[in-house]
All heavy atoms as TSV, in Angstrom:
chain	resi	resn	atom	element	x	y	z
A	1	MET	N	N	0.813	-1.193	0.000
A	1	MET	CA	C	0.000	0.000	0.000
A	1	MET	C	C	0.862	1.265	0.000
A	1	MET	O	O	0.523	2.232	-0.643
A	1	MET	CB	C	-0.928	-0.038	1.223
A	1	MET	CG	C	-1.943	1.049	1.204
A	1	MET	SD	S	-3.020	0.824	-0.197
A	1	MET	CE	C	-4.336	1.855	0.245
A	2	HIS	N	N	1.976	1.223	0.723
A	2	HIS	CA	C	2.846	2.397	0.755
A	2	HIS	C	C	3.449	2.684	-0.606
A	2	HIS	O	O	3.619	3.848	-0.976
A	2	HIS	CB	C	3.952	2.220	1.794
A	2	HIS	CG	C	3.447	2.320	3.195
A	2	HIS	ND1	N	2.980	3.485	3.728
A	2	HIS	CD2	C	3.317	1.388	4.166
A	2	HIS	CE1	C	2.590	3.289	4.969
A	2	HIS	NE2	N	2.777	2.014	5.265
A	3	ALA	N	N	3.763	1.644	-1.350
A	3	ALA	CA	C	4.331	1.840	-2.686
A	3	ALA	C	C	3.318	2.511	-3.606
A	3	ALA	O	O	3.671	3.415	-4.374
A	3	ALA	CB	C	4.771	0.504	-3.269
A	4	LEU	N	N	2.074	2.106	-3.507
A	4	LEU	CA	C	1.018	2.707	-4.323
A	4	LEU	C	C	0.843	4.182	-3.956
A	4	LEU	O	O	0.738	5.042	-4.831
A	4	LEU	CB	C	-0.290	1.945	-4.126
A	4	LEU	CG	C	-1.489	2.452	-4.907
A	4	LEU	CD1	C	-1.236	2.339	-6.404
A	4	LEU	CD2	C	-2.720	1.667	-4.524
A	5	GLU	N	N	0.849	4.464	-2.674
A	5	GLU	CA	C	0.714	5.847	-2.230
A	5	GLU	C	C	1.885	6.692	-2.703
A	5	GLU	O	O	1.711	7.827	-3.164
A	5	GLU	CB	C	0.618	5.882	-0.710
A	5	GLU	CG	C	0.396	7.266	-0.149
A	5	GLU	CD	C	0.252	7.271	1.363
A	5	GLU	OE1	O	-0.078	6.220	1.945
A	5	GLU	OE2	O	0.483	8.332	1.953
A	6	ARG	N	N	3.089	6.158	-2.612
A	6	ARG	CA	C	4.284	6.875	-3.061
A	6	ARG	C	C	4.207	7.163	-4.559
A	6	ARG	O	O	4.507	8.276	-5.006
A	6	ARG	CB	C	5.531	6.067	-2.715
A	6	ARG	CG	C	6.828	6.794	-3.005
A	6	ARG	CD	C	8.050	5.986	-2.603
A	6	ARG	NE	N	8.198	4.819	-3.462
A	6	ARG	CZ	C	8.041	3.545	-3.071
A	6	ARG	NH1	N	7.759	3.275	-1.826
A	6	ARG	NH2	N	8.191	2.555	-3.909
A	7	ARG	N	N	3.783	6.174	-5.332
A	7	ARG	CA	C	3.662	6.367	-6.788
A	7	ARG	C	C	2.592	7.401	-7.122
A	7	ARG	O	O	2.757	8.209	-8.036
A	7	ARG	CB	C	3.339	5.035	-7.462
A	7	ARG	CG	C	4.508	4.066	-7.424
A	7	ARG	CD	C	4.125	2.686	-7.893
A	7	ARG	NE	N	3.652	2.690	-9.264
A	7	ARG	CZ	C	2.876	1.741	-9.772
A	7	ARG	NH1	N	2.501	0.719	-9.036
A	7	ARG	NH2	N	2.485	1.804	-11.021
A	8	ALA	N	N	1.495	7.398	-6.372
A	8	ALA	CA	C	0.430	8.376	-6.600
A	8	ALA	C	C	0.923	9.788	-6.296
A	8	ALA	O	O	0.626	10.734	-7.036
A	8	ALA	CB	C	-0.788	8.027	-5.756
A	9	LYS	N	N	1.692	9.939	-5.218
A	9	LYS	CA	C	2.234	11.255	-4.881
A	9	LYS	C	C	3.197	11.739	-5.953
A	9	LYS	O	O	3.181	12.910	-6.326
A	9	LYS	CB	C	2.944	11.209	-3.529
A	9	LYS	CG	C	1.998	11.182	-2.358
A	9	LYS	CD	C	2.751	11.150	-1.039
A	9	LYS	CE	C	1.799	11.099	0.131
A	9	LYS	NZ	N	2.515	11.038	1.415
A	10	LYS	N	N	4.045	10.852	-6.442
A	10	LYS	CA	C	4.968	11.230	-7.509
A	10	LYS	C	C	4.204	11.678	-8.753
A	10	LYS	O	O	4.572	12.656	-9.410
A	10	LYS	CB	C	5.890	10.063	-7.868
A	10	LYS	CG	C	7.008	9.840	-6.910
A	10	LYS	CD	C	7.913	8.724	-7.396
A	10	LYS	CE	C	9.068	8.501	-6.467
A	10	LYS	NZ	N	9.958	7.444	-6.945
A	11	SER	N	N	3.133	10.971	-9.058
A	11	SER	CA	C	2.319	11.334	-10.215
A	11	SER	C	C	1.655	12.691	-10.018
A	11	SER	O	O	1.604	13.514	-10.934
A	11	SER	CB	C	1.249	10.270	-10.467
A	11	SER	OG	O	1.848	9.059	-10.839
A	12	TYR	N	N	1.154	12.922	-8.828
A	12	TYR	CA	C	0.515	14.197	-8.515
A	12	TYR	C	C	1.497	15.347	-8.722
A	12	TYR	O	O	1.180	16.353	-9.367
A	12	TYR	CB	C	0.011	14.173	-7.071
A	12	TYR	CG	C	-0.511	15.492	-6.576
A	12	TYR	CD1	C	-1.755	15.966	-6.986
A	12	TYR	CD2	C	0.232	16.266	-5.696
A	12	TYR	CE1	C	-2.239	17.181	-6.531
A	12	TYR	CE2	C	-0.247	17.476	-5.232
A	12	TYR	CZ	C	-1.479	17.931	-5.653
A	12	TYR	OH	O	-1.952	19.126	-5.210
A	13	PHE	N	N	2.703	15.200	-8.202
A	13	PHE	CA	C	3.690	16.255	-8.337
A	13	PHE	C	C	4.185	16.386	-9.779
A	13	PHE	O	O	4.533	17.488	-10.221
A	13	PHE	CB	C	4.840	16.067	-7.355
A	13	PHE	CG	C	4.436	16.411	-5.948
A	13	PHE	CD1	C	4.312	15.426	-4.992
A	13	PHE	CD2	C	4.144	17.719	-5.601
A	13	PHE	CE1	C	3.910	15.734	-3.701
A	13	PHE	CE2	C	3.742	18.045	-4.312
A	13	PHE	CZ	C	3.625	17.056	-3.355
A	14	ALA	N	N	4.181	15.301	-10.532
A	14	ALA	CA	C	4.534	15.377	-11.952
A	14	ALA	C	C	3.495	16.196	-12.710
A	14	ALA	O	O	3.839	16.985	-13.602
A	14	ALA	CB	C	4.656	13.975	-12.549
A	15	VAL	N	N	2.226	16.026	-12.365
A	15	VAL	CA	C	1.158	16.811	-13.005
A	15	VAL	C	C	1.303	18.283	-12.632
A	15	VAL	O	O	1.201	19.166	-13.494
A	15	VAL	CB	C	-0.239	16.273	-12.629
A	15	VAL	CG1	C	-1.329	17.210	-13.102
A	15	VAL	CG2	C	-0.446	14.889	-13.218
A	16	LEU	N	N	1.555	18.568	-11.362
A	16	LEU	CA	C	1.755	19.961	-10.951
A	16	LEU	C	C	2.943	20.583	-11.681
A	16	LEU	O	O	2.881	21.734	-12.114
A	16	LEU	CB	C	1.969	20.050	-9.440
A	16	LEU	CG	C	0.751	19.842	-8.565
A	16	LEU	CD1	C	1.146	19.929	-7.093
A	16	LEU	CD2	C	-0.340	20.841	-8.874
A	17	ASP	N	N	4.015	19.816	-11.831
A	17	ASP	CA	C	5.188	20.317	-12.538
A	17	ASP	C	C	4.863	20.587	-14.002
A	17	ASP	O	O	5.288	21.600	-14.560
A	17	ASP	CB	C	6.344	19.328	-12.409
A	17	ASP	CG	C	7.655	19.924	-12.871
A	17	ASP	OD1	O	7.986	21.039	-12.416
A	17	ASP	OD2	O	8.340	19.280	-13.681
A	18	ALA	N	N	4.090	19.701	-14.614
A	18	ALA	CA	C	3.693	19.911	-16.003
A	18	ALA	C	C	2.831	21.171	-16.138
A	18	ALA	O	O	2.982	21.947	-17.082
A	18	ALA	CB	C	2.928	18.695	-16.532
A	19	MET	N	N	1.954	21.382	-15.177
A	19	MET	CA	C	1.123	22.583	-15.208
A	19	MET	C	C	1.969	23.836	-14.990
A	19	MET	O	O	1.715	24.875	-15.594
A	19	MET	CB	C	0.034	22.488	-14.141
A	19	MET	CG	C	-0.998	21.422	-14.430
A	19	MET	SD	S	-2.171	21.192	-13.078
A	19	MET	CE	C	-3.038	22.745	-13.104
A	20	ARG	N	N	2.977	23.725	-14.142
A	20	ARG	CA	C	3.840	24.873	-13.850
A	20	ARG	C	C	4.710	25.247	-15.036
A	20	ARG	O	O	4.898	26.423	-15.344
A	20	ARG	CB	C	4.717	24.553	-12.632
A	20	ARG	CG	C	5.629	25.694	-12.209
A	20	ARG	CD	C	6.522	25.281	-11.057
A	20	ARG	NE	N	7.375	24.134	-11.356
A	20	ARG	CZ	C	8.506	24.196	-12.039
A	20	ARG	NH1	N	8.934	25.336	-12.510
A	20	ARG	NH2	N	9.222	23.103	-12.251
A	21	THR	N	N	5.237	24.234	-15.725
A	21	THR	CA	C	6.178	24.492	-16.813
A	21	THR	C	C	5.536	24.486	-18.189
A	21	THR	O	O	6.083	25.052	-19.127
A	21	THR	CB	C	7.297	23.441	-16.815
A	21	THR	OG1	O	6.725	22.152	-17.060
A	21	THR	CG2	C	8.065	23.445	-15.510
A	22	GLY	N	N	4.401	23.802	-18.306
A	22	GLY	CA	C	3.779	23.653	-19.623
A	22	GLY	C	C	4.395	22.534	-20.438
A	22	GLY	O	O	4.067	22.341	-21.595
A	23	VAL	N	N	5.303	21.770	-19.838
A	23	VAL	CA	C	5.999	20.675	-20.517
A	23	VAL	C	C	5.682	19.367	-19.803
A	23	VAL	O	O	5.832	19.265	-18.587
A	23	VAL	CB	C	7.526	20.913	-20.512
A	23	VAL	CG1	C	8.251	19.744	-21.164
A	23	VAL	CG2	C	7.857	22.219	-21.199
A	24	VAL	N	N	5.262	18.371	-20.573
A	24	VAL	CA	C	4.917	17.074	-20.013
A	24	VAL	C	C	6.063	16.108	-20.238
A	24	VAL	O	O	6.535	15.943	-21.368
A	24	VAL	CB	C	3.626	16.522	-20.665
A	24	VAL	CG1	C	3.348	15.104	-20.210
A	24	VAL	CG2	C	2.454	17.422	-20.331
A	25	ASP	N	N	6.519	15.486	-19.169
A	25	ASP	CA	C	7.538	14.441	-19.251
A	25	ASP	C	C	6.836	13.163	-19.714
A	25	ASP	O	O	5.953	12.656	-19.018
A	25	ASP	CB	C	8.181	14.255	-17.886
A	25	ASP	CG	C	9.287	13.226	-17.877
A	25	ASP	OD1	O	9.211	12.231	-18.639
A	25	ASP	OD2	O	10.235	13.388	-17.095
A	26	ALA	N	N	7.205	12.661	-20.872
A	26	ALA	CA	C	6.545	11.492	-21.456
A	26	ALA	C	C	6.640	10.270	-20.545
A	26	ALA	O	O	5.679	9.497	-20.431
A	26	ALA	CB	C	7.124	11.177	-22.827
A	27	ASP	N	N	7.768	10.091	-19.892
A	27	ASP	CA	C	7.931	8.948	-18.989
A	27	ASP	C	C	6.985	9.049	-17.799
A	27	ASP	O	O	6.343	8.071	-17.413
A	27	ASP	CB	C	9.371	8.842	-18.482
A	27	ASP	CG	C	10.339	8.446	-19.580
A	27	ASP	OD1	O	9.904	7.797	-20.554
A	27	ASP	OD2	O	11.538	8.786	-19.452
A	28	ARG	N	N	6.894	10.236	-17.217
A	28	ARG	CA	C	5.983	10.431	-16.077
A	28	ARG	C	C	4.532	10.254	-16.497
A	28	ARG	O	O	3.717	9.709	-15.759
A	28	ARG	CB	C	6.173	11.824	-15.468
A	28	ARG	CG	C	7.473	12.012	-14.794
A	28	ARG	CD	C	7.473	11.303	-13.477
A	28	ARG	NE	N	8.687	11.651	-12.749
A	28	ARG	CZ	C	9.150	10.939	-11.781
A	28	ARG	NH1	N	8.511	9.878	-11.373
A	28	ARG	NH2	N	10.250	11.280	-11.174
A	29	SER	N	N	4.204	10.709	-17.687
A	29	SER	CA	C	2.843	10.549	-18.189
A	29	SER	C	C	2.505	9.071	-18.364
A	29	SER	O	O	1.418	8.619	-17.989
A	29	SER	CB	C	2.693	11.292	-19.519
A	29	SER	OG	O	1.395	11.167	-20.008
A	30	ALA	N	N	3.441	8.309	-18.910
A	30	ALA	CA	C	3.227	6.872	-19.084
A	30	ALA	C	C	3.100	6.171	-17.739
A	30	ALA	O	O	2.252	5.286	-17.559
A	30	ALA	CB	C	4.380	6.269	-19.897
A	31	GLN	N	N	3.913	6.578	-16.771
A	31	GLN	CA	C	3.828	5.995	-15.426
A	31	GLN	C	C	2.464	6.281	-14.799
A	31	GLN	O	O	1.871	5.405	-14.159
A	31	GLN	CB	C	4.934	6.548	-14.532
A	31	GLN	CG	C	6.306	6.047	-14.887
A	31	GLN	CD	C	7.402	6.766	-14.113
A	31	GLN	OE1	O	7.145	7.754	-13.413
A	31	GLN	NE2	N	8.631	6.284	-14.255
A	32	LEU	N	N	1.968	7.489	-14.986
A	32	LEU	CA	C	0.659	7.852	-14.445
A	32	LEU	C	C	-0.448	7.017	-15.085
A	32	LEU	O	O	-1.329	6.514	-14.389
A	32	LEU	CB	C	0.396	9.341	-14.655
A	32	LEU	CG	C	-0.990	9.863	-14.287
A	32	LEU	CD1	C	-1.334	9.566	-12.835
A	32	LEU	CD2	C	-1.073	11.359	-14.574
A	33	ARG	N	N	-0.390	6.838	-16.399
A	33	ARG	CA	C	-1.401	6.019	-17.080
A	33	ARG	C	C	-1.356	4.571	-16.604
A	33	ARG	O	O	-2.393	3.948	-16.389
A	33	ARG	CB	C	-1.231	6.097	-18.596
A	33	ARG	CG	C	-1.680	7.425	-19.174
A	33	ARG	CD	C	-1.777	7.405	-20.691
A	33	ARG	NE	N	-0.563	6.930	-21.332
A	33	ARG	CZ	C	0.478	7.689	-21.655
A	33	ARG	NH1	N	0.463	8.973	-21.381
A	33	ARG	NH2	N	1.535	7.178	-22.241
A	34	ARG	N	N	-0.145	4.027	-16.412
A	34	ARG	CA	C	-0.016	2.659	-15.895
A	34	ARG	C	C	-0.580	2.546	-14.485
A	34	ARG	O	O	-1.294	1.598	-14.158
A	34	ARG	CB	C	1.440	2.203	-15.919
A	34	ARG	CG	C	1.929	1.762	-17.278
A	34	ARG	CD	C	3.251	1.012	-17.196
A	34	ARG	NE	N	4.311	1.733	-16.502
A	34	ARG	CZ	C	5.139	2.600	-17.070
A	34	ARG	NH1	N	5.045	2.849	-18.366
A	34	ARG	NH2	N	6.076	3.204	-16.371
A	35	LEU	N	N	-0.258	3.503	-13.650
A	35	LEU	CA	C	-0.752	3.501	-12.278
A	35	LEU	C	C	-2.275	3.560	-12.258
A	35	LEU	O	O	-2.918	2.803	-11.529
A	35	LEU	CB	C	-0.175	4.678	-11.499
A	35	LEU	CG	C	-0.652	4.845	-10.063
A	35	LEU	CD1	C	-0.287	3.620	-9.228
A	35	LEU	CD2	C	-0.071	6.110	-9.462
A	36	ALA	N	N	-2.862	4.424	-13.057
A	36	ALA	CA	C	-4.327	4.521	-13.124
A	36	ALA	C	C	-4.933	3.197	-13.576
A	36	ALA	O	O	-5.950	2.754	-13.033
A	36	ALA	CB	C	-4.741	5.648	-14.062
A	37	GLY	N	N	-4.302	2.533	-14.534
A	37	GLY	CA	C	-4.786	1.232	-14.985
A	37	GLY	C	C	-4.694	0.169	-13.913
A	37	GLY	O	O	-5.606	-0.643	-13.744
A	38	GLU	N	N	-3.583	0.176	-13.175
A	38	GLU	CA	C	-3.419	-0.799	-12.088
A	38	GLU	C	C	-4.457	-0.595	-10.993
A	38	GLU	O	O	-5.034	-1.550	-10.490
A	38	GLU	CB	C	-2.019	-0.673	-11.480
A	38	GLU	CG	C	-0.912	-1.186	-12.360
A	38	GLU	CD	C	0.455	-0.918	-11.761
A	38	GLU	OE1	O	0.566	-0.844	-10.517
A	38	GLU	OE2	O	1.414	-0.772	-12.537
A	39	VAL	N	N	-4.691	0.643	-10.627
A	39	VAL	CA	C	-5.642	0.936	-9.558
A	39	VAL	C	C	-7.060	0.596	-10.002
A	39	VAL	O	O	-7.857	0.089	-9.218
A	39	VAL	CB	C	-5.523	2.417	-9.121
A	39	VAL	CG1	C	-6.657	2.815	-8.205
A	39	VAL	CG2	C	-4.187	2.647	-8.438
A	40	ARG	N	N	-7.369	0.854	-11.245
A	40	ARG	CA	C	-8.707	0.583	-11.775
A	40	ARG	C	C	-9.067	-0.900	-11.654
A	40	ARG	O	O	-10.227	-1.251	-11.485
A	40	ARG	CB	C	-8.777	1.020	-13.234
A	40	ARG	CG	C	-10.166	1.237	-13.741
A	40	ARG	CD	C	-10.207	1.756	-15.181
A	40	ARG	NE	N	-9.285	2.856	-15.450
A	40	ARG	CZ	C	-8.235	2.782	-16.271
A	40	ARG	NH1	N	-7.964	1.678	-16.920
A	40	ARG	NH2	N	-7.458	3.819	-16.466
A	41	THR	N	N	-8.061	-1.785	-11.713
A	41	THR	CA	C	-8.330	-3.228	-11.655
A	41	THR	C	C	-8.565	-3.731	-10.233
A	41	THR	O	O	-9.032	-4.849	-10.058
A	41	THR	CB	C	-7.175	-4.038	-12.277
A	41	THR	OG1	O	-5.988	-3.792	-11.538
A	41	THR	CG2	C	-6.987	-3.679	-13.737
A	42	ARG	N	N	-8.262	-2.921	-9.230
A	42	ARG	CA	C	-8.474	-3.332	-7.836
A	42	ARG	C	C	-9.936	-3.166	-7.452
A	42	ARG	O	O	-10.613	-2.260	-7.902
A	42	ARG	CB	C	-7.601	-2.509	-6.885
A	42	ARG	CG	C	-6.138	-2.759	-7.102
A	42	ARG	CD	C	-5.325	-1.847	-6.218
A	42	ARG	NE	N	-3.914	-2.041	-6.488
A	42	ARG	CZ	C	-3.035	-2.328	-5.552
A	42	ARG	NH1	N	-3.397	-2.464	-4.309
A	42	ARG	NH2	N	-1.777	-2.481	-5.877
A	43	ARG	N	N	-10.411	-4.029	-6.594
A	43	ARG	CA	C	-11.810	-3.976	-6.152
A	43	ARG	C	C	-12.140	-2.702	-5.395
A	43	ARG	O	O	-13.220	-2.154	-5.539
A	43	ARG	CB	C	-12.127	-5.177	-5.263
A	43	ARG	CG	C	-12.453	-6.407	-6.055
A	43	ARG	CD	C	-12.863	-7.493	-5.125
A	43	ARG	NE	N	-11.788	-8.490	-5.180
A	43	ARG	CZ	C	-11.514	-9.363	-4.266
A	43	ARG	NH1	N	-12.223	-9.414	-3.178
A	43	ARG	NH2	N	-10.534	-10.202	-4.412
A	44	SER	N	N	-11.230	-2.251	-4.572
A	44	SER	CA	C	-11.511	-1.107	-3.712
A	44	SER	C	C	-11.029	0.218	-4.311
A	44	SER	O	O	-10.822	1.174	-3.584
A	44	SER	CB	C	-10.863	-1.317	-2.346
A	44	SER	OG	O	-9.469	-1.446	-2.504
A	45	ALA	N	N	-10.874	0.272	-5.616
A	45	ALA	CA	C	-10.295	1.446	-6.267
A	45	ALA	C	C	-11.149	2.700	-6.082
A	45	ALA	O	O	-10.690	3.689	-5.548
A	45	ALA	CB	C	-10.065	1.166	-7.737
A	46	GLY	N	N	-12.377	2.674	-6.501
A	46	GLY	CA	C	-13.331	3.762	-6.338
A	46	GLY	C	C	-12.792	5.159	-6.538
A	46	GLY	O	O	-12.431	5.556	-7.640
A	47	VAL	N	N	-12.750	5.921	-5.467
A	47	VAL	CA	C	-12.367	7.327	-5.497
A	47	VAL	C	C	-10.929	7.511	-5.963
A	47	VAL	O	O	-10.615	8.454	-6.689
A	47	VAL	CB	C	-12.560	7.963	-4.095
A	47	VAL	CG1	C	-12.067	9.382	-4.055
A	47	VAL	CG2	C	-14.017	7.889	-3.687
A	48	VAL	N	N	-10.054	6.609	-5.572
A	48	VAL	CA	C	-8.648	6.720	-5.964
A	48	VAL	C	C	-8.513	6.612	-7.476
A	48	VAL	O	O	-7.802	7.406	-8.101
A	48	VAL	CB	C	-7.790	5.640	-5.263
A	48	VAL	CG1	C	-6.359	5.672	-5.761
A	48	VAL	CG2	C	-7.850	5.816	-3.762
A	49	ALA	N	N	-9.202	5.668	-8.079
A	49	ALA	CA	C	-9.148	5.514	-9.534
A	49	ALA	C	C	-9.693	6.753	-10.225
A	49	ALA	O	O	-9.126	7.215	-11.218
A	49	ALA	CB	C	-9.928	4.276	-9.970
A	50	ASP	N	N	-10.773	7.315	-9.696
A	50	ASP	CA	C	-11.352	8.531	-10.277
A	50	ASP	C	C	-10.355	9.691	-10.196
A	50	ASP	O	O	-10.195	10.451	-11.159
A	50	ASP	CB	C	-12.641	8.915	-9.555
A	50	ASP	CG	C	-13.767	7.926	-9.800
A	50	ASP	OD1	O	-13.676	7.124	-10.753
A	50	ASP	OD2	O	-14.739	7.960	-9.024
A	51	ALA	N	N	-9.692	9.832	-9.060
A	51	ALA	CA	C	-8.714	10.910	-8.883
A	51	ALA	C	C	-7.541	10.748	-9.850
A	51	ALA	O	O	-7.086	11.721	-10.460
A	51	ALA	CB	C	-8.216	10.942	-7.447
A	52	LEU	N	N	-7.069	9.513	-10.006
A	52	LEU	CA	C	-5.959	9.281	-10.938
A	52	LEU	C	C	-6.389	9.540	-12.375
A	52	LEU	O	O	-5.607	10.068	-13.176
A	52	LEU	CB	C	-5.412	7.865	-10.773
A	52	LEU	CG	C	-4.623	7.630	-9.488
A	52	LEU	CD1	C	-4.307	6.153	-9.318
A	52	LEU	CD2	C	-3.350	8.450	-9.473
A	53	GLU	N	N	-7.614	9.190	-12.715
A	53	GLU	CA	C	-8.117	9.470	-14.062
A	53	GLU	C	C	-8.172	10.978	-14.315
A	53	GLU	O	O	-7.907	11.442	-15.422
A	53	GLU	CB	C	-9.487	8.840	-14.273
A	53	GLU	CG	C	-9.456	7.335	-14.395
A	53	GLU	CD	C	-8.638	6.832	-15.577
A	53	GLU	OE1	O	-8.574	7.519	-16.624
A	53	GLU	OE2	O	-8.043	5.750	-15.452
A	54	GLN	N	N	-8.514	11.747	-13.285
A	54	GLN	CA	C	-8.512	13.202	-13.427
A	54	GLN	C	C	-7.095	13.717	-13.655
A	54	GLN	O	O	-6.883	14.615	-14.476
A	54	GLN	CB	C	-9.120	13.861	-12.202
A	54	GLN	CG	C	-10.614	13.690	-12.124
A	54	GLN	CD	C	-11.207	14.335	-10.876
A	54	GLN	OE1	O	-10.484	14.723	-9.961
A	54	GLN	NE2	N	-12.517	14.442	-10.849
A	55	LEU	N	N	-6.127	13.146	-12.958
A	55	LEU	CA	C	-4.736	13.542	-13.183
A	55	LEU	C	C	-4.286	13.205	-14.598
A	55	LEU	O	O	-3.582	13.991	-15.232
A	55	LEU	CB	C	-3.817	12.873	-12.161
A	55	LEU	CG	C	-3.913	13.366	-10.724
A	55	LEU	CD1	C	-2.973	12.559	-9.832
A	55	LEU	CD2	C	-3.606	14.845	-10.624
A	56	VAL	N	N	-4.710	12.037	-15.098
A	56	VAL	CA	C	-4.391	11.652	-16.478
A	56	VAL	C	C	-4.980	12.678	-17.441
A	56	VAL	O	O	-4.323	13.109	-18.399
A	56	VAL	CB	C	-4.908	10.230	-16.799
A	56	VAL	CG1	C	-4.809	9.931	-18.281
A	56	VAL	CG2	C	-4.138	9.185	-15.996
A	57	ALA	N	N	-6.213	13.100	-17.186
A	57	ALA	CA	C	-6.875	14.075	-18.058
A	57	ALA	C	C	-6.156	15.429	-18.026
A	57	ALA	O	O	-5.964	16.061	-19.077
A	57	ALA	CB	C	-8.337	14.235	-17.656
A	58	VAL	N	N	-5.746	15.866	-16.847
A	58	VAL	CA	C	-5.034	17.138	-16.736
A	58	VAL	C	C	-3.697	17.060	-17.456
A	58	VAL	O	O	-3.325	17.971	-18.197
A	58	VAL	CB	C	-4.838	17.532	-15.255
A	58	VAL	CG1	C	-3.893	18.717	-15.118
A	58	VAL	CG2	C	-6.174	17.842	-14.613
A	59	MET	N	N	-2.987	15.953	-17.258
A	59	MET	CA	C	-1.700	15.771	-17.925
A	59	MET	C	C	-1.896	15.795	-19.445
A	59	MET	O	O	-1.121	16.417	-20.167
A	59	MET	CB	C	-1.041	14.466	-17.483
A	59	MET	CG	C	0.342	14.231	-18.032
A	59	MET	SD	S	1.651	15.127	-17.188
A	59	MET	CE	C	2.023	14.025	-15.861
A	60	GLY	N	N	-2.946	15.143	-19.918
A	60	GLY	CA	C	-3.239	15.145	-21.348
A	60	GLY	C	C	-3.579	16.527	-21.861
A	60	GLY	O	O	-3.162	16.914	-22.963
A	61	ALA	N	N	-4.326	17.293	-21.083
A	61	ALA	CA	C	-4.683	18.652	-21.492
A	61	ALA	C	C	-3.449	19.545	-21.592
A	61	ALA	O	O	-3.316	20.327	-22.531
A	61	ALA	CB	C	-5.683	19.246	-20.508
A	62	VAL	N	N	-2.549	19.386	-20.653
A	62	VAL	CA	C	-1.314	20.175	-20.693
A	62	VAL	C	C	-0.497	19.771	-21.916
A	62	VAL	O	O	0.039	20.618	-22.621
A	62	VAL	CB	C	-0.489	20.000	-19.397
A	62	VAL	CG1	C	0.885	20.644	-19.531
A	62	VAL	CG2	C	-1.237	20.586	-18.208
A	63	ALA	N	N	-0.449	18.469	-22.189
A	63	ALA	CA	C	0.353	17.974	-23.314
A	63	ALA	C	C	-0.194	18.430	-24.659
A	63	ALA	O	O	0.568	18.743	-25.570
A	63	ALA	CB	C	0.418	16.449	-23.272
A	64	THR	N	N	-1.511	18.506	-24.798
A	64	THR	CA	C	-2.081	18.809	-26.107
A	64	THR	C	C	-2.494	20.254	-26.309
A	64	THR	O	O	-2.453	20.750	-27.421
A	64	THR	CB	C	-3.316	17.933	-26.378
A	64	THR	OG1	O	-4.295	18.182	-25.366
A	64	THR	CG2	C	-2.959	16.469	-26.423
A	65	GLY	N	N	-2.871	20.930	-25.237
A	65	GLY	CA	C	-3.472	22.231	-25.446
A	65	GLY	C	C	-2.665	23.437	-25.065
A	65	GLY	O	O	-3.037	24.553	-25.371
A	66	MET	N	N	-1.551	23.272	-24.431
A	66	MET	CA	C	-0.863	24.438	-23.907
A	66	MET	C	C	0.321	24.883	-24.768
A	66	MET	O	O	0.771	25.994	-24.628
A	66	MET	CB	C	-0.364	24.169	-22.485
A	66	MET	CG	C	-1.486	23.889	-21.518
A	66	MET	SD	S	-2.627	25.258	-21.533
A	66	MET	CE	C	-4.113	24.480	-21.009
A	67	GLY	N	N	0.827	24.034	-25.570
A	67	GLY	CA	C	1.932	24.410	-26.447
A	67	GLY	C	C	3.150	24.934	-25.710
A	67	GLY	O	O	3.787	25.868	-26.144
A	68	GLY	N	N	3.456	24.343	-24.555
A	68	GLY	CA	C	4.635	24.750	-23.808
A	68	GLY	C	C	4.411	25.916	-22.867
A	68	GLY	O	O	5.333	26.362	-22.214
A	69	ALA	N	N	3.179	26.424	-22.804
A	69	ALA	CA	C	2.889	27.544	-21.909
A	69	ALA	C	C	2.441	27.025	-20.545
A	69	ALA	O	O	1.640	26.100	-20.469
A	69	ALA	CB	C	1.790	28.411	-22.506
A	70	PRO	N	N	2.930	27.605	-19.476
A	70	PRO	CA	C	2.512	27.182	-18.139
A	70	PRO	C	C	1.029	27.467	-17.905
A	70	PRO	O	O	0.484	28.427	-18.435
A	70	PRO	CB	C	3.362	28.037	-17.200
A	70	PRO	CG	C	4.432	28.627	-18.023
A	70	PRO	CD	C	3.959	28.635	-19.436
A	71	THR	N	N	0.376	26.625	-17.123
A	71	THR	CA	C	-1.030	26.848	-16.788
A	71	THR	C	C	-1.181	27.403	-15.386
A	71	THR	O	O	-2.264	27.853	-15.031
A	71	THR	CB	C	-1.849	25.550	-16.916
A	71	THR	OG1	O	-1.275	24.572	-16.063
A	71	THR	CG2	C	-1.866	25.042	-18.327
A	72	LEU	N	N	-0.125	27.345	-14.593
A	72	LEU	CA	C	-0.145	27.913	-13.252
A	72	LEU	C	C	0.731	29.147	-13.231
A	72	LEU	O	O	1.809	29.165	-13.823
A	72	LEU	CB	C	0.398	26.903	-12.224
A	72	LEU	CG	C	-0.403	25.644	-12.002
A	72	LEU	CD1	C	0.322	24.724	-11.038
A	72	LEU	CD2	C	-1.777	25.973	-11.470
A	73	PRO	N	N	0.299	30.197	-12.545
A	73	PRO	CA	C	1.138	31.390	-12.472
A	73	PRO	C	C	2.340	31.154	-11.564
A	73	PRO	O	O	2.330	30.254	-10.730
A	73	PRO	CB	C	0.197	32.435	-11.845
A	73	PRO	CG	C	-0.797	31.639	-11.088
A	73	PRO	CD	C	-0.950	30.333	-11.840
A	74	GLU	N	N	3.357	31.960	-11.734
A	74	GLU	CA	C	4.514	31.903	-10.839
A	74	GLU	C	C	4.076	32.261	-9.436
A	74	GLU	O	O	3.081	32.963	-9.237
A	74	GLU	CB	C	5.597	32.885	-11.301
A	74	GLU	CG	C	6.266	32.491	-12.593
A	74	GLU	CD	C	7.107	31.238	-12.463
A	74	GLU	OE1	O	7.743	31.036	-11.406
A	74	GLU	OE2	O	7.109	30.449	-13.407
A	75	LEU	N	N	4.757	31.754	-8.435
A	75	LEU	CA	C	4.383	31.992	-7.047
A	75	LEU	C	C	4.364	33.468	-6.677
A	75	LEU	O	O	3.579	33.885	-5.841
A	75	LEU	CB	C	5.311	31.218	-6.109
A	75	LEU	CG	C	5.186	29.708	-6.157
A	75	LEU	CD1	C	6.202	29.077	-5.220
A	75	LEU	CD2	C	3.781	29.270	-5.775
A	76	ASN	N	N	5.194	34.276	-7.282
A	76	ASN	CA	C	5.251	35.690	-6.938
A	76	ASN	C	C	4.139	36.499	-7.595
A	76	ASN	O	O	4.020	37.692	-7.363
A	76	ASN	CB	C	6.607	36.275	-7.286
A	76	ASN	CG	C	6.925	36.180	-8.772
A	76	ASN	OD1	O	6.131	35.662	-9.543
A	76	ASN	ND2	N	8.087	36.657	-9.138
A	77	GLN	N	N	3.301	35.884	-8.406
A	77	GLN	CA	C	2.221	36.610	-9.080
A	77	GLN	C	C	0.998	36.564	-8.260
A	77	GLN	O	O	0.129	36.043	-8.099
A	77	GLN	CB	C	1.991	36.061	-10.478
A	77	GLN	CG	C	3.159	36.296	-11.384
A	77	GLN	CD	C	2.925	35.765	-12.789
A	77	GLN	OE1	O	1.917	35.124	-13.070
A	77	GLN	NE2	N	3.844	36.023	-13.659
């Protein structure tokens, strides 16, 4: 369970980084999609699977729609 939680946190921060920079790391995106698929196959997935699917969608939106532009403002703004 700890490994799954650690992987989910890494994925979450990868999505935040993609939103901050406007650049999606292909390896991190693939890891997130694999993780979402693994969680979806578990019986007790429910909310966790839904949350990971939302992260997949956000990562996809950054990859296709932003053209390298950040979606989050800089902290000083």
